[in-house]
C-alpha positions as CSV (number, residue, x, y, z in Angstrom):
1,M,102.3,133.0,101.0
2,L,104.0,132.7,97.8
3,M,106.8,130.0,97.3
4,E,109.2,129.8,94.4
5,S,110.0,126.5,93.1
6,D,112.7,125.6,90.2
7,R,110.6,122.9,89.2
8,L,107.0,124.3,89.5
9,G,107.2,128.1,89.2
10,V,105.5,130.4,91.6
11,L,103.1,128.8,94.0
12,E,100.5,130.2,96.3
13,I,100.9,128.0,99.5
14,D,98.3,128.0,102.5
15,E,100.5,128.3,105.6
16,A,98.3,126.0,107.4
17,S,99.4,123.1,104.9
18,I,103.2,123.5,105.9
19,I,104.6,120.2,107.2
20,D,107.0,120.3,109.8
21,V,109.8,117.6,109.6
22,P,112.0,118.2,112.9
23,D,114.6,115.7,111.9
24,G,114.7,116.5,108.0
25,L,114.7,113.8,105.6
26,L,117.8,111.5,105.3
27,G,120.7,113.2,103.4
28,F,118.6,116.6,104.0
29,D,118.6,117.0,107.6
30,E,118.7,120.8,107.5
31,R,115.4,121.3,105.8
32,H,112.6,121.0,108.2
33,R,109.4,123.0,106.5
34,F,108.1,121.3,103.5
35,V,104.7,121.4,101.5
36,L,102.6,118.7,99.3
37,I,101.6,119.9,96.2
38,P,99.6,117.1,94.0
39,A,100.9,115.8,90.9
40,D,98.3,114.1,89.6
41,E,94.3,114.1,89.6
42,I,93.9,111.0,91.6
43,G,96.1,111.8,94.6
44,A,98.7,109.0,94.0
45,Y,101.5,111.3,93.2
46,S,102.5,114.7,95.0
47,W,105.6,116.8,95.2
48,L,107.1,117.2,98.6
49,H,108.6,120.3,98.4
50,A,111.2,122.1,100.6
51,L,109.6,125.6,101.6
52,D,112.9,127.1,102.1
53,D,114.9,126.0,99.2
54,P,113.4,126.4,95.4
55,E,115.6,123.7,94.2
56,L,114.7,120.9,96.6
57,A,111.6,118.9,95.6
58,F,111.0,115.2,95.9
59,L,108.2,113.0,94.0
60,V,106.3,111.0,96.6
61,V,103.7,108.4,96.2
62,V,100.9,107.0,98.1
63,P,102.4,103.4,98.3
64,N,98.8,101.8,98.7
65,F,97.8,102.6,95.1
66,F,100.5,100.5,94.0
67,F,101.0,98.1,97.1
68,P,97.6,97.7,98.7
69,D,99.2,95.3,101.6
70,Y,101.8,97.6,102.4
71,A,101.5,98.4,106.1
72,P,104.6,99.5,107.6
73,E,104.9,99.0,111.5
74,L,106.0,102.1,113.7
75,T,107.8,101.6,117.0
76,D,105.9,103.2,119.9
77,D,108.9,105.9,119.9
78,E,108.0,106.8,116.4
79,V,104.1,107.0,117.3
80,E,105.1,109.1,120.4
81,V,107.1,111.6,118.6
82,L,104.7,111.8,115.6
83,G,101.7,112.4,118.3
84,L,99.6,109.6,116.5
85,S,96.7,108.9,119.0
86,D,94.9,107.8,116.1
87,P,95.9,105.6,113.1
88,D,93.6,107.2,110.8
89,A,95.6,110.5,111.4
90,A,98.8,108.8,109.6
91,Q,99.5,109.5,106.0
92,V,102.3,107.2,104.6
93,L,104.3,108.8,101.5
94,C,107.2,107.0,99.6
95,I,109.9,109.0,97.9
96,V,109.9,108.2,94.0
97,T,113.4,107.4,92.1
98,I,113.1,107.5,88.3
99,S,116.0,106.3,86.4
100,D,116.6,105.3,82.8
101,D,115.0,102.0,83.0
102,Q,112.7,102.0,85.9
103,V,110.4,103.9,88.5
104,T,111.0,102.7,92.2
105,A,109.7,103.8,95.6
106,N,111.5,103.5,98.7
107,L,109.3,101.5,100.9
108,L,112.0,100.8,103.4
109,G,112.3,104.5,104.4
110,P,108.5,105.9,104.2
111,L,107.8,109.3,105.5
112,V,104.9,109.4,108.0
113,L,102.6,112.6,108.2
114,N,100.2,113.1,111.2
115,V,97.6,114.8,109.1
116,E,96.4,116.4,112.1
117,T,99.4,118.1,113.4
118,K,101.3,118.4,110.1
119,V,104.3,116.7,111.7
120,A,106.0,114.3,109.6
121,R,109.1,111.9,110.1
122,Q,111.0,109.6,107.8
123,V,111.3,106.5,109.4
124,V,113.5,103.5,108.8
125,L,111.7,100.1,109.1
126,A,114.1,97.8,110.8
127,D,113.4,94.1,110.6
128,Q,110.9,94.8,107.8
129,D,111.2,93.1,104.5
130,F,111.0,96.3,102.4
131,S,113.6,97.7,99.9
132,V,114.7,101.4,99.1
133,R,114.0,100.5,95.4
134,T,111.0,98.6,95.0
135,P,109.6,99.2,91.3
136,L,106.3,100.8,90.7
137,G,103.9,99.1,88.5
138,P,100.5,99.8,86.8
139,N,97.9,99.8,89.5
């Protein structure tokens, strides 16, 4: 299928790659269907693009490229909602913010994707010492 993006132009999307985010993202709870579009050659960055909104795209990062020890702990309820019976089926992504003076990642509210079912959820990591604006540095 074809998808139009204000940022990336017209893209051909494999329907099997559509990610379902039943609860939406924080502040964007009306958007439920997204696709990941690679943004670099090594796989650190991708665009998380709303399928039904050509203007809505977030730059996301695989946090372990910058924070090798980052291991967010999910609650049993979150694991159940995502259907994660195998921890290796979980892919963690963090939304990136680019400002005039720095590039940061939201480590407190990562998106967790079950790569087998293509269901994702943005989780808020209560009682964990992470920030919504953690500076990204060189790998």
